[in-house]
C-alpha positions in Angstrom: -3.9 92.3 -16.4 -5.9 88.9 -16.0 -9.2 88.2 -17.4 -11.9 85.6 -16.8 -13.6 84.3 -20.0 -17.1 82.9 -20.3 -18.1 81.3 -23.7 -21.7 80.6 -24.3 -22.3 78.7 -27.6 -25.1 76.9 -29.3 -25.4 74.9 -32.6 -28.2 77.0 -34.1 -28.4 78.6 -37.5 -25.9 81.3 -36.9 -26.3 85.0 -37.5 -25.6 86.4 -40.8 -22.8 89.2 -40.9 -25.3 91.8 -41.9 -27.3 91.3 -38.8 -24.3 90.5 -36.5 -23.1 94.0 -37.1 -26.4 95.5 -35.5 -27.4 93.0 -32.7 -26.1 95.2 -29.8 -27.9 98.3 -31.2 -30.8 99.3 -28.8 -34.2 98.2 -30.3 -32.8 96.1 -33.0 -34.8 92.8 -33.4 -35.1 90.3 -36.1 -38.5 89.1 -34.5 -41.8 90.2 -36.3 -43.3 93.3 -34.3 -46.2 92.9 -31.9 -44.6 89.6 -30.3 -43.3 91.4 -27.3 -39.7 91.6 -28.4 -38.0 94.9 -27.5 -34.6 94.4 -29.0 -33.2 95.6 -25.8 -31.5 92.3 -24.2 -28.1 92.5 -26.0 -27.7 96.2 -25.8 -28.4 96.0 -21.9 -25.9 93.0 -21.7 -23.3 94.9 -23.5 -23.9 98.0 -21.4 -23.6 96.1 -18.1 -20.4 94.0 -19.2 -18.5 96.9 -20.8 -19.6 99.8 -18.7 -20.3 98.5 -15.3 -17.8 95.7 -15.2 -15.2 97.1 -17.4 -15.4 94.0 -19.5 -15.8 92.8 -23.0 -18.6 91.0 -25.1 -18.4 89.9 -28.6 -20.0 87.7 -30.9 -18.7 85.0 -33.3 -21.0 83.2 -35.5 -20.5 80.8 -38.4 -24.1 80.8 -40.3 -25.3 77.3 -40.5 -23.3 76.0 -37.7 -23.1 78.0 -34.4 -23.2 81.3 -32.5 -20.8 82.0 -29.6 -20.8 84.9 -27.5 -17.6 85.7 -25.5 -17.8 87.5 -22.2 -14.4 88.9 -20.8 -14.2 90.2 -17.2 -11.0 91.7 -15.5 -9.9 89.9 -12.2 -9.7 92.0 -9.2 
């Protein structure tokens, strides 16, 4: 089957491996509590991409260099 890939990359501090394994869990956040961060954004994104569109969402990160999210969606 054919896929369309969308790559979203930044040049920020990256995501450490121990955090990277948890970022798609609902309510997980590294932000201080009380600042309005719910930790739902990536969990909802993954659910929409994988369950509603039969796609894939993954993250690749090199601490100190970049983080890249890769979205793959089936064509047709």
